[in-house]
C-alpha beads as a LAMMPS data file, in Angstrom:
LAMMPS data file: protein, C-alpha beads

171 atoms
170 bonds

1 atom types
1 bond types

-500.0 500.0 xlo xhi
-500.0 500.0 ylo yhi
-500.0 500.0 zlo zhi

Masses

1 110.0

Atoms # bond

1 1 1 0.042 0.144 0.364
2 1 1 0.997 3.854 -0.589
3 1 1 -1.796 5.177 0.780
4 1 1 -3.239 4.929 3.910
5 1 1 -6.527 5.673 1.534
6 1 1 -5.506 1.984 -0.144
7 1 1 -5.716 0.553 3.020
8 1 1 -9.221 -1.897 4.289
9 1 1 -10.110 -0.125 7.274
10 1 1 -10.732 -4.048 9.127
11 1 1 -7.027 -4.217 7.348
12 1 1 -6.426 -1.295 9.343
13 1 1 -8.988 -2.141 12.361
14 1 1 -6.036 -5.442 13.153
15 1 1 -2.752 -3.360 13.316
16 1 1 -3.682 -1.586 15.265
17 1 1 -5.137 -4.031 17.182
18 1 1 -2.079 -6.091 16.754
19 1 1 0.475 -4.135 15.594
20 1 1 3.026 -1.685 17.260
21 1 1 4.004 1.355 15.612
22 1 1 7.918 1.905 15.790
23 1 1 8.378 -1.236 18.091
24 1 1 5.576 0.633 20.611
25 1 1 1.979 0.933 21.232
26 1 1 0.462 4.075 20.503
27 1 1 -0.904 5.915 22.698
28 1 1 -4.188 6.619 20.244
29 1 1 -5.784 5.922 17.629
30 1 1 -4.995 9.178 16.509
31 1 1 -1.514 9.034 17.366
32 1 1 -1.358 6.521 15.227
33 1 1 -2.757 7.746 11.534
34 1 1 -1.069 10.927 12.081
35 1 1 2.932 8.131 12.430
36 1 1 1.394 6.518 9.445
37 1 1 0.458 8.973 7.187
38 1 1 3.671 10.731 8.229
39 1 1 6.113 7.279 6.365
40 1 1 3.496 7.701 3.252
41 1 1 3.787 11.622 2.973
42 1 1 8.157 10.403 2.900
43 1 1 6.568 7.878 0.370
44 1 1 6.961 4.283 2.504
45 1 1 5.647 1.631 1.512
46 1 1 3.863 -0.660 3.560
47 1 1 4.113 -4.829 3.222
48 1 1 1.830 -6.584 4.406
49 1 1 2.334 -10.377 5.983
50 1 1 -0.394 -13.333 5.357
51 1 1 -0.800 -16.337 6.062
52 1 1 -2.692 -18.806 5.028
53 1 1 -5.242 -16.254 3.948
54 1 1 -4.704 -13.846 7.778
55 1 1 -3.194 -11.008 8.924
56 1 1 0.313 -11.926 10.171
57 1 1 2.475 -9.121 10.054
58 1 1 4.111 -5.309 7.771
59 1 1 6.963 -4.211 6.324
60 1 1 7.795 -0.521 5.642
61 1 1 10.464 -0.014 3.106
62 1 1 11.169 3.521 1.862
63 1 1 12.673 3.377 -1.944
64 1 1 15.638 6.512 -1.348
65 1 1 15.950 9.465 -3.965
66 1 1 16.592 13.272 -3.874
67 1 1 13.153 14.120 -4.055
68 1 1 12.158 12.430 -0.867
69 1 1 14.058 14.427 2.363
70 1 1 15.914 12.303 4.866
71 1 1 14.226 10.569 6.986
72 1 1 17.094 7.978 8.125
73 1 1 20.554 7.618 9.239
74 1 1 22.554 8.035 5.732
75 1 1 21.382 9.663 2.775
76 1 1 19.613 6.812 -0.345
77 1 1 20.149 6.631 -3.744
78 1 1 17.595 5.982 -6.214
79 1 1 18.556 2.483 -6.774
80 1 1 18.528 2.641 -2.555
81 1 1 15.978 1.260 -0.633
82 1 1 15.025 0.851 4.045
83 1 1 13.525 -0.663 5.543
84 1 1 12.158 1.026 8.709
85 1 1 9.978 -1.134 10.199
86 1 1 8.271 -4.911 10.398
87 1 1 7.219 -6.857 12.907
88 1 1 5.355 -10.709 12.764
89 1 1 2.841 -10.438 15.212
90 1 1 3.947 -12.353 18.239
91 1 1 1.241 -15.047 18.142
92 1 1 3.049 -15.655 14.963
93 1 1 6.108 -15.761 15.681
94 1 1 8.562 -18.956 14.751
95 1 1 7.209 -20.345 11.568
96 1 1 10.070 -18.073 9.734
97 1 1 8.014 -15.380 8.227
98 1 1 10.215 -12.292 8.508
99 1 1 12.234 -14.611 6.578
100 1 1 10.126 -14.914 4.602
101 1 1 8.145 -12.079 4.093
102 1 1 11.304 -9.824 3.783
103 1 1 12.648 -12.498 1.011
104 1 1 9.398 -11.675 -1.127
105 1 1 9.387 -7.731 -0.615
106 1 1 13.823 -7.708 -1.233
107 1 1 12.071 -10.011 -4.572
108 1 1 9.833 -7.320 -5.956
109 1 1 11.549 -4.113 -5.089
110 1 1 14.089 -5.622 -7.647
111 1 1 12.249 -5.730 -9.507
112 1 1 11.317 -2.330 -8.934
113 1 1 14.741 -1.334 -9.680
114 1 1 16.557 -1.391 -5.648
115 1 1 19.733 -2.549 -5.628
116 1 1 20.313 -1.858 -2.538
117 1 1 18.313 -2.823 1.066
118 1 1 19.498 -1.591 4.027
119 1 1 18.076 -2.739 8.051
120 1 1 18.440 -1.078 11.546
121 1 1 18.401 -2.990 14.252
122 1 1 18.516 -1.851 17.626
123 1 1 21.505 -3.928 19.810
124 1 1 19.089 -5.358 22.508
125 1 1 16.265 -6.589 19.777
126 1 1 17.824 -9.721 19.795
127 1 1 14.074 -11.833 17.451
128 1 1 15.178 -8.681 14.960
129 1 1 18.731 -9.583 14.951
130 1 1 17.912 -13.323 15.170
131 1 1 16.292 -12.863 12.644
132 1 1 18.033 -11.050 10.409
133 1 1 20.596 -12.860 10.975
134 1 1 18.520 -15.772 8.577
135 1 1 18.049 -13.125 5.954
136 1 1 20.727 -12.381 3.090
137 1 1 21.494 -8.411 5.258
138 1 1 23.948 -8.401 6.873
139 1 1 25.662 -5.780 9.175
140 1 1 28.167 -3.130 7.829
141 1 1 28.447 -1.433 11.108
142 1 1 27.201 0.145 14.580
143 1 1 25.882 4.029 14.625
144 1 1 24.542 6.015 18.033
145 1 1 22.978 9.455 17.960
146 1 1 24.203 12.402 19.138
147 1 1 23.269 15.901 19.788
148 1 1 25.704 18.316 18.575
149 1 1 24.811 21.809 18.541
150 1 1 21.181 21.221 19.521
151 1 1 20.499 19.267 15.809
152 1 1 21.087 15.156 15.392
153 1 1 24.106 13.883 14.576
154 1 1 24.777 9.731 13.642
155 1 1 28.437 8.338 14.442
156 1 1 29.294 5.388 12.466
157 1 1 32.128 2.894 13.070
158 1 1 32.250 -0.846 11.230
159 1 1 33.385 -3.399 12.588
160 1 1 36.408 -4.024 12.799
161 1 1 37.400 -7.176 9.759
162 1 1 38.433 -9.970 11.763
163 1 1 36.042 -9.279 14.512
164 1 1 32.761 -11.857 14.466
165 1 1 29.280 -9.854 14.430
166 1 1 27.225 -11.946 16.683
167 1 1 23.425 -10.568 17.904
168 1 1 24.135 -8.606 20.757
169 1 1 27.038 -8.204 21.197
170 1 1 27.889 -4.908 22.566
171 1 1 30.027 -2.169 21.321

Bonds

1 1 1 2
2 1 2 3
3 1 3 4
4 1 4 5
5 1 5 6
6 1 6 7
7 1 7 8
8 1 8 9
9 1 9 10
10 1 10 11
11 1 11 12
12 1 12 13
13 1 13 14
14 1 14 15
15 1 15 16
16 1 16 17
17 1 17 18
18 1 18 19
19 1 19 20
20 1 20 21
21 1 21 22
22 1 22 23
23 1 23 24
24 1 24 25
25 1 25 26
26 1 26 27
27 1 27 28
28 1 28 29
29 1 29 30
30 1 30 31
31 1 31 32
32 1 32 33
33 1 33 34
34 1 34 35
35 1 35 36
36 1 36 37
37 1 37 38
38 1 38 39
39 1 39 40
40 1 40 41
41 1 41 42
42 1 42 43
43 1 43 44
44 1 44 45
45 1 45 46
46 1 46 47
47 1 47 48
48 1 48 49
49 1 49 50
50 1 50 51
51 1 51 52
52 1 52 53
53 1 53 54
54 1 54 55
55 1 55 56
56 1 56 57
57 1 57 58
58 1 58 59
59 1 59 60
60 1 60 61
61 1 61 62
62 1 62 63
63 1 63 64
64 1 64 65
65 1 65 66
66 1 66 67
67 1 67 68
68 1 68 69
69 1 69 70
70 1 70 71
71 1 71 72
72 1 72 73
73 1 73 74
74 1 74 75
75 1 75 76
76 1 76 77
77 1 77 78
78 1 78 79
79 1 79 80
80 1 80 81
81 1 81 82
82 1 82 83
83 1 83 84
84 1 84 85
85 1 85 86
86 1 86 87
87 1 87 88
88 1 88 89
89 1 89 90
90 1 90 91
91 1 91 92
92 1 92 93
93 1 93 94
94 1 94 95
95 1 95 96
96 1 96 97
97 1 97 98
98 1 98 99
99 1 99 100
100 1 100 101
101 1 101 102
102 1 102 103
103 1 103 104
104 1 104 105
105 1 105 106
106 1 106 107
107 1 107 108
108 1 108 109
109 1 109 110
110 1 110 111
111 1 111 112
112 1 112 113
113 1 113 114
114 1 114 115
115 1 115 116
116 1 116 117
117 1 117 118
118 1 118 119
119 1 119 120
120 1 120 121
121 1 121 122
122 1 122 123
123 1 123 124
124 1 124 125
125 1 125 126
126 1 126 127
127 1 127 128
128 1 128 129
129 1 129 130
130 1 130 131
131 1 131 132
132 1 132 133
133 1 133 134
134 1 134 135
135 1 135 136
136 1 136 137
137 1 137 138
138 1 138 139
139 1 139 140
140 1 140 141
141 1 141 142
142 1 142 143
143 1 143 144
144 1 144 145
145 1 145 146
146 1 146 147
147 1 147 148
148 1 148 149
149 1 149 150
150 1 150 151
151 1 151 152
152 1 152 153
153 1 153 154
154 1 154 155
155 1 155 156
156 1 156 157
157 1 157 158
158 1 158 159
159 1 159 160
160 1 160 161
161 1 161 162
162 1 162 163
163 1 163 164
164 1 164 165
165 1 165 166
166 1 166 167
167 1 167 168
168 1 168 169
169 1 169 170
170 1 170 171
């Protein structure tokens, strides 16, 4: 889906009931709706995952370009994209649905000319790290947000070439 108006009301209701927004429960439907509108205004795409005609999760992606304001850690070129958020609902986990959904979306994006896709995962989110370890994604580094003179700055650190990256590794 590429706009809020495209999402069927029943699906939207189920998202509000079962899902999280940006890894946390929204305080209200108005807050959730405003966040969804903001994502769509930036060009985000809402991918829905079904298993046996049951809504089991979702994935948000954003394709890069020069026209869209940067909403992520680094600028994305026209052939780049980023997965902004994803969720497989708790009662549906453990069936490799995130891996399947990720691979299907990557295939679709490739057919639209996307060459590189990035995803960011908090080091504390061990479940996502373990899940993405089963996909084509490889770690490229770690980022920390810093406030500097009332502006947010992202500090990147690439992993050491000899060090093995493991989920939950501190650094």
